[in-house]
C-alpha positions in Angstrom: -60.8 62.8 -15.1 -60.4 61.7 -11.5 -62.4 58.5 -12.2 -60.1 57.6 -15.1 -57.0 58.2 -13.0 -58.4 56.0 -10.2 -59.5 53.2 -12.6 -56.1 53.3 -14.3 -54.3 53.2 -11.0 -56.4 50.3 -9.7 -56.0 48.3 -12.9 -52.2 48.8 -13.0 -52.1 47.8 -9.3 -54.2 44.6 -9.7 -52.7 43.5 -13.0 -49.1 44.1 -12.3 -49.0 42.4 -8.9 -47.7 38.9 -9.5 -47.8 36.4 -6.7 -44.4 34.9 -6.2 -44.5 31.2 -5.7 -42.1 29.8 -3.2 -41.3 26.3 -4.4 -39.6 24.1 -1.8 -36.7 21.8 -2.3 -38.2 19.5 0.3 -39.3 16.2 -1.2 -38.1 13.1 -3.1 -36.0 13.5 -6.2 -34.5 11.0 -8.7 -31.6 11.7 -11.0 -33.0 12.2 -14.5 -30.1 13.5 -16.7 -26.5 14.8 -16.6 -24.9 17.7 -18.4 -21.5 16.8 -19.6 -18.9 17.5 -22.3 -19.2 15.1 -25.3 -16.5 13.8 -27.6 -16.6 17.0 -29.7 -16.1 19.3 -26.7 -19.7 20.5 -26.6 -21.8 20.3 -23.5 -25.1 18.4 -23.8 -27.7 16.7 -21.7 -27.4 12.9 -21.5 -29.1 10.1 -19.6 -28.4 9.4 -16.0 -26.4 6.4 -14.9 -27.7 2.9 -14.7 -28.3 3.4 -11.0 -29.7 7.0 -10.7 -29.1 8.9 -7.5 -32.2 9.4 -5.3 -32.4 12.4 -3.0 -34.8 13.1 -0.2 -34.8 16.5 1.5 -36.8 16.8 4.7 -38.2 19.9 6.5 -35.9 19.4 9.4 -32.7 19.9 7.4 -31.7 16.3 6.8 -31.0 14.8 3.4 -30.9 11.1 2.5 -29.4 9.9 -0.7 -29.0 6.5 -2.2 -28.3 4.6 -5.4 -29.9 1.2 -5.6 -29.6 0.1 -2.0 -26.5 1.8 -0.5 -27.3 5.2 1.1 -26.3 7.9 3.5 -27.9 10.7 5.6 -26.5 14.2 6.0 -27.7 17.6 6.9 -28.3 20.3 4.3 -29.0 24.0 4.1 -30.7 25.6 1.1 -30.9 29.4 0.8 -33.6 30.3 -1.7 -32.4 33.9 -2.1 -28.9 32.9 -3.2 -30.0 29.5 -4.6 -27.1 27.8 -2.8 -27.3 24.2 -1.5 -24.8 23.2 1.1 -24.4 19.6 2.4 -23.1 18.9 6.0 -21.1 22.0 6.7 -20.0 25.4 5.4 -16.7 23.8 4.5 -18.3 21.6 1.9 -18.6 23.0 -1.7 -21.8 24.7 -2.4 -24.1 23.7 -5.3 -26.0 26.3 -7.2 -29.6 25.5 -7.8 -30.1 26.7 -11.4 -33.7 25.4 -11.7 -36.3 24.5 -9.1 -39.9 24.0 -10.0 -42.6 21.5 -9.1 -41.2 19.0 -11.6 -37.4 19.5 -11.8 -34.3 20.4 -9.8 -31.1 21.2 -11.5 -27.9 21.3 -9.4 -24.8 23.0 -10.8 -21.7 21.3 -9.6 -18.7 23.1 -8.1 -16.9 21.7 -11.2 -17.4 24.1 -14.2 -20.0 22.9 -16.7 -21.2 19.9 -14.7 -24.9 19.8 -13.9 -27.4 17.1 -12.7 -31.1 17.3 -13.3 -33.5 15.6 -10.9 -37.2 14.8 -11.4 -39.6 15.0 -8.5 -40.9 11.6 -7.5 
């Protein structure tokens, strides 16, 4: 009976432990799609603009963004536990990261219903 209990305990321990992956926002991203309200009042995903926004997040807390050729650099802070992304200062509106995986990043705007999806380059 003790053996069964030990085997059961060990199997539950090993099979229920799930490694948590910590995916980083650091890297190069390109605007892939926008979530917007269409003419019927429904929200839907649509293509990005003719000149998609490119984002580069570095490990030292700087962010570079550009469209075509014009660009800027700023600082950023990403908190993985709250999933908030803040550019430049705490006074700036925070973006909510609704999805972050190896392939995509979705930023929810501070304007209700607006989202932008980025694909990792």
